[in-house]
GUDOTOR-350330 format. One record per atom (N, C-alpha, C): x, y, z; residue in three letters. Coordinates in steps of 0.001 Angstrom, whole numbers, padded with zeros to 6 digits, always signed. Example, Ala and Ser with C-alpha at 12.3 -4.5 7.8 and 13.67 -1.06 7.14 Angstrom:
BEGIN
+013190-005690+007800ala+012300-004500+007800ala+013200-003300+007800ala+012850-002250+007080ser+013670-001060+007140ser+012900+000030+007870ser
***
This chain:
BEGIN
-018436+064337-109478unk-019675+063526-109246unk-020033+063746-107726unk-021319+063863-107312unk-022032+064054-106317unk-022702+062562-105797unk-022441+062393-104585unk-023074+061099-104049unk-024309+061450-103575unk-024873+060314-103772unk-026456+060267-103229unk-026682+059926-101830unk-025765+059350-101405unk-025657+058889-099864unk-025009+059762-099091unk-025745+060858-098597unk-025094+061775-097646unk-025318+061120-096050unk-024217+061269-095586unk-023947+060689-093965unk-025024+061177-093171unk-025441+062630-093362unk-026529+062944-092472unk-027938+062364-092676unk-028196+062137-094140unk-029334+061810-094591unk-029731+060231-094105unk-028473+059355-094190unk-028520+058068-093744unk-028723+057735-092399unk-028069+058856-091538unk-028343+058803-090022unk-029750+059226-089653unk-030276+059979-090229unk-031562+060407-090183unk-032708+059405-090396unk-032363+058738-091579unk-033433+057809-091777unk-033111+056417-090839unk-031899+056129-090637unk-031745+055160-089569unk-031960+055407-088145unk-032223+056510-087819unk-032812+057043-086477unk-034427+056787-086571unk-034813+057338-087726unk-036494+057221-087820unk-036753+055823-087792unk-036146+055038-088726unk-036747+053595-088660unk-036305+052944-087313unk-035192+053113-086715unk-035047+052524-085299unk-035898+053012-084476unk-036587+054126-084319unk-037434+054728-083353unk-038661+053963-083631unk-039116+054046-084982unk-040360+053111-085254unk-040707+051669-084660unk-039293+051095-085022unk-039327+049706-084449unk-039178+049825-083018unk-038528+050578-082234unk-038444+050372-080830unk-039774+050966-080408unk-040678+051895-080900unk-041948+052166-080569unk-042825+050810-080382unk-042616+050242-081704unk-043515+048983-081755unk-043177+047907-081147unk-041980+047569-080662unk-041742+046594-079732unk-042051+047031-078383unk-042274+048373-077629unk-042576+048634-076573unk-044212+048356-076578unk-044949+048913-077403unk-046299+048529-077456unk-046753+047266-077516unk-045966+046404-078337unk-046279+044966-078264unk-046106+044388-076946unk-045035+044490-076326unk-044615+044093-075125unk-045798+044508-074058unk-046147+045806-074035unk-047218+046033-073123unk-048405+045355-073289unk-048829+045518-074580unk-049990+044778-075125unk-050222+043306-074547unk-049119+042464-074912unk-048919+041291-074454unk-049113+041051-073062unk-048542+041913-072054unk-048523+041731-070656unk-049624+042190-069914unk-050398+043231-070598unk-051370+043972-069813unk-052874+043881-070582unk-052903+043538-071643unk-054271+043532-072374unk-054701+042251-072862unk-055683+041742-072250unk-056252+040477-072437unk-057754+040516-072691unk-058004+039725-073748unk-059262+039583-074150unk-060362+039050-072965unk-061564+039446-072776unk-062460+039129-071955unk-062694+037621-072238unk-062937+036694-071260unk-063559+035377-071669unk-064665+035275-072441unk-064896+034365-073099unk-066178+034139-073998unk-067119+033578-073161unk-068253+034543-072868unk-069479+033942-072032unk-070516+033592-072761unk-070599+034120-074122unk-071803+034153-074650unk-072475+032691-074897unk-073747+032651-075075unk-074469+031206-075232unk-075679+031565-074319unk-076091+030234-074250unk-077536+029986-073450unk-077329+029442-072357unk-077673+030125-071089unk-077747+029341-069879unk-079109+029097-069356unk-079204+027852-069102unk-080354+027380-068660unk-080654+027564-066922unk-081615+028150-066711unk-081856+028692-065199unk-082896+027619-064471unk-082700+026980-063510unk-083775+026329-062797unk-084570+027312-062280unk-085890+027022-061925unk-087046+027914-061501unk-086919+027523-060103unk-086343+026747-059285unk-086522+026871-057879unk-086938+027775-056971unk-085797+028562-057128unk-086193+029897-056206unk-086545+031220-056835unk-087026+031262-058136unk-087143+032533-058682unk-088277+033195-058350unk-088379+034561-058468unk-089855+035153-058153unk-090902+034668-058661unk-092121+034990-058277unk-093191+034270-058681unk-093572+034417-060219unk-093430+035511-060855unk-093561+035773-062126unk-092621+034929-063241unk-091528+034701-062506unk-090690+033740-063560unk-090641+032331-063199unk-091545+031851-062630unk-091458+030447-062108unk-092457+029769-063396unk-091457+029179-064098unk-091931+028127-065274unk-091211+027073-065113unk-091094+026383-065989unk-090409+025070-065852unk-088868+025343-065782unk-088266+026237-066660unk-087078+026905-066546unk-086815+028027-067536unk-085878+028789-067241unk-085404+030159-067955unk-084359+030017-068695unk-084397+030536-069856unk-083049+030495-070647unk-082502+031954-070657unk-081271+032115-070294unk-080724+033694-070354unk-079710+033341-071763unk-079933+034053-072800unk-079240+033869-074099unk-078496+035127-074090unk-077176+034946-074082unk-076307+035980-074093unk-075543+036223-075438unk-075222+037323-075925unk-074415+037493-076829unk-073249+038343-076484unk-072048+038271-077075unk-071220+039012-076386unk-070174+039976-077362unk-069964+041118-076886unk-068967+041851-078012unk-068037+042512-076972unk-066578+041735-076809unk-065881+042292-075922unk-066330+042114-074558unk-066152+043275-073874unk-066845+043353-072564unk-068355+043652-072298unk-068975+043997-073521unk-070236+044349-073614unk-071106+043115-073991unk-072262+043237-073061unk-073041+041912-073205unk-074634+042288-073616unk-075152+041658-074525unk-076577+041814-074868unk-077381+040361-074634unk-078677+040490-074324unk-079170+039121-074350unk-080652+039247-074133unk-081290+038085-073909unk-082490+037936-073743unk-082969+036769-072708unk-084162+037306-071989unk-084416+036220-070783unk-085841+035631-071478unk-085726+034356-071705unk-086940+033570-072274unk-087260+032216-071517unk-088710+032237-071562unk-089051+030820-070800unk-088442+029690-071520unk-088302+028635-070770unk-087575+027472-071385unk-088256+026871-072157unk-089594+027125-072399unk-090309+026365-073877unk-090666+027677-074467unk-089911+027962-075341unk-090246+029307-076249unk-090655+028946-077652unk-091680+029525-078166unk-092114+029347-079481unk-090999+029887-080471unk-091294+029640-081781unk-090010+030022-082904unk-090202+031565-083074unk-091416+032266-082869unk-091441+033709-083047unk-090852+034363-082106unk-090932+033862-080653unk-090335+034508-079495unk-088971+034599-079524unk-088519+033362-080092unk-087005+033121-080212unk-086391+034022-081174unk-086970+033985-082300unk-086484+034915-083411unk-086491+036221-083094unk-087679+037075-082289unk-087542+038279-081935unk-086492+038673-080957unk-086098+037463-079794unk-085295+037721-079069unk-083766+037762-079656unk-083595+036939-080600unk-082379+036879-081313unk-082098+038236-082213unk-083095+038822-082761unk-082914+039981-083739unk-082799+041242-082844unk-083530+041423-081526unk-083671+042378-080846unk-083554+042244-079253unk-082376+041869-078892unk-082108+041528-077534unk-082496+042703-076530unk-083232+042546-075281unk-083907+043560-074782unk-082941+043854-073357unk-081770+042816-073213unk-081173+042967-071964unk-079727+043603-072506unk-078945+044457-071613unk-077652+045132-071714unk-076680+045020-070633unk-075727+044946-070859unk-074882+044905-069499unk-073424+044539-069895unk-072569+044485-069009unk-071138+044654-068986unk-070578+043257-068035unk-069397+042710-068877unk-068558+041890-068088unk-067403+042469-067638unk-066991+042128-066331unk-065592+042753-065500unk-065090+041626-065175unk-063896+041165-065415unk-063324+040232-065018unk-064191+038847-065415unk-064681+038092-064269unk-065668+037025-064285unk-067163+037427-063959unk-066991+038788-063431unk-068438+039318-062957unk-069225+039722-064095unk-070483+039426-064356unk-071384+039818-065252unk-072682+040561-064775unk-072964+041425-065278unk-074011+042461-064876unk-074992+042847-065909unk-076199+042299-066333unk-077107+042502-067446unk-078432+042758-066897unk-079107+043959-067568unk-080496+044401-067205unk-081139+044784-068194unk-082631+044760-067942unk-083520+045358-069105unk-084892+044805-069021unk-085655+045384-069865unk-087099+044864-069833unk-087127+043366-070270unk-088240+042597-069889unk-088507+041504-070431unk-089889+041372-070797unk-090013+041670-072063unk-091670+041791-072679unk-092544+040896-072512unk-092247+039530-072594unk-093013+038370-072466unk-093645+038227-071028unk-093056+039152-070068unk-093859+038815-068746unk-094791+040067-068416unk-095925+039689-068093unk-097003+040957-068117unk-096821+041497-066844unk-097804+042310-066166unk-097637+043184-065040unk-096915+042430-063905unk-097540+041181-063656unk-096514+040693-062563unk-096934+041255-061118unk-098121+041934-061204unk-098501+042372-059857unk-097756+043578-059506unk-097489+044126-060645unk-096655+045408-060385unk-097577+046671-060386unk-097782+047182-059067unk-098819+048353-058934unk-098123+049437-059559unk-096709+049852-059406unk-096132+050940-060348unk-096342+050779-061650unk-096431+049807-062348unk-096498+049676-063924unk-097882+049671-064209unk-098949+049181-063279unk-100142+049311-063636unk-100867+050696-063465unk-100230+051528-062490unk-100535+052978-061984unk-100127+053653-063136unk-099077+053674-063672unk-098436+054660-064786unk-098864+054349-065924unk-099483+053392-066342unk-099870+052932-067643unk-098702+052624-068543unk-097664+052097-068050unk-096613+051584-068739unk-096850+050416-069461unk-097966+049541-069344unk-098312+048547-070007unk-097900+047347-069280unk-097278+047503-067870unk-096860+046340-067078unk-095511+045718-067670unk-094662+046355-068415unk-093392+045695-068566unk-092665+045778-067457unk-092073+044478-067212unk-091014+044259-066155unk-089678+044210-066379unk-089027+044846-065650unk-087543+044981-065761unk-086684+043721-065047unk-085838+043360-065511unk-084971+042217-064764unk-083595+042877-064549unk-082914+042426-063621unk-081555+042750-063102unk-080794+041332-062781unk-079778+040796-063641unk-079267+039770-063359unk-077660+039956-062941unk-077195+039710-061834unk-075754+039784-061648unk-075146+038470-061214unk-073934+038219-061767unk-073467+036665-061119unk-071901+036783-061748unk-071341+035564-061247unk-069999+035184-061577unk-069979+033852-062222unk-069198+034145-063584unk-069242+032754-064534unk-067912+032197-064097unk-067964+030870-064036unk-067064+029847-063431unk-067009+028899-064429unk-066335+028591-065604unk-066365+027670-066592unk-067657+027793-067273unk-068400+026812-067276unk-069726+026532-067879unk-070918+027118-067021unk-070577+027505-065891unk-071617+027698-064696unk-071760+029103-064462unk-073103+029798-064293unk-073188+031262-063771unk-073812+031107-062472unk-073439+031464-061402unk-073783+031544-060160unk-074372+033242-060112unk-075654+033281-059557unk-075904+034842-059703unk-077132+035093-058783unk-077628+036299-059157unk-078874+036620-058602unk-079746+037418-059719unk-081073+037095-059437unk-081947+037864-060369unk-082912+038612-059580unk-083312+040043-059931unk-084217+040410-059470unk-085089+041031-060153unk-086323+041473-060055unk-087361+041934-060753unk-087844+043252-060278unk-088078+044276-061260unk-088424+045586-060766unk-089846+045459-060167unk-090653+044499-059712unk-091892+044285-059448unk-091648+043582-057794unk-090457+043159-057574unk-090083+042328-056308unk-089096+043059-055570unk-089033+043106-054273unk-087994+043882-053637unk-086736+042964-053461unk-086986+041869-053515unk-085863+041034-053205unk-085147+040219-054310unk-083788+039973-054337unk-083281+039258-055353unk-083573+037697-055133unk-083180+036802-056099unk-083190+035313-055935unk-081996+034918-056490unk-081441+033975-055795unk-080095+033294-055979unk-080521+032063-057047unk-079585+031766-057965unk-079712+030902-059042unk-078467+030281-059432unk-078514+029071-060035unk-077223+028649-060655unk-077730+028002-061974unk-077164+028603-063036unk-077354+028232-064599unk-075992+027386-065093unk-076511+026650-065916unk-075748+025994-066667unk-075624+026430-068252unk-074550+026641-068852unk-074276+026939-070218unk-074628+025676-071076unk-075506+025893-072088unk-075892+024773-073132unk-075101+024511-074173unk-074746+023481-074529unk-074022+023305-075692unk-074756+023872-076930unk-073944+024286-077719unk-074403+025077-079074unk-074892+024076-079751unk-076127+024549-080310unk-077048+023723-081256unk-076070+023504-082689unk-076009+022319-083187unk-075053+022181-084325unk-076067+022362-085493unk-075731+023011-086563unk-076638+023330-087607unk-076513+022140-088429unk-077889+021814-088969unk-078114+020770-089659unk-077379+020979-091290unk-076908+019907-091979unk-076366+020091-093154unk-075005+020719-093247unk-074237+021223-092114unk-072986+021889-092052unk-071910+020722-091758unk-070896+020586-092535unk-069903+019611-092467unk-069188+020296-091136unk-068685+019457-090238unk-067782+019894-089319unk-066448+018915-089405unk-065463+019725-089479unk-064015+019055-089685unk-063161+019041-088598unk
***
């Protein structure tokens, strides 16, 4: 009678299974020690208009950020935004950027701002779309940063507070 349990086969399968378990353990320990998810920074940040460049001096601005890992997508909107503009910004954010540690960098066009005395935009016939670049550091619920427009040579400092998310009506929170 022939035995189905050959010693060489058992040793082979034992080593194969042990190798997989060991490799899984090494990868798990490395991941727990070295791979951390970036902090959640998505939300709406209300920026006071005190020091902002002339084209952005409204009552306030709202920087709306959506986050996917270290990648950021957003919109810069006037504090008093109509439903149509807010919906457009939600569906197609115009700003893109990255988050590295607590450092945020996001830039892109802001379509709702007209030429803003931008001679380059007026001369090249681009319709006067202004671009914005926002860099800053996020500390808890606060964003301290600088905002620069393509039409102005200098950046303005600002501090923004993250707004509490708006609760959806009719949804039970447990």
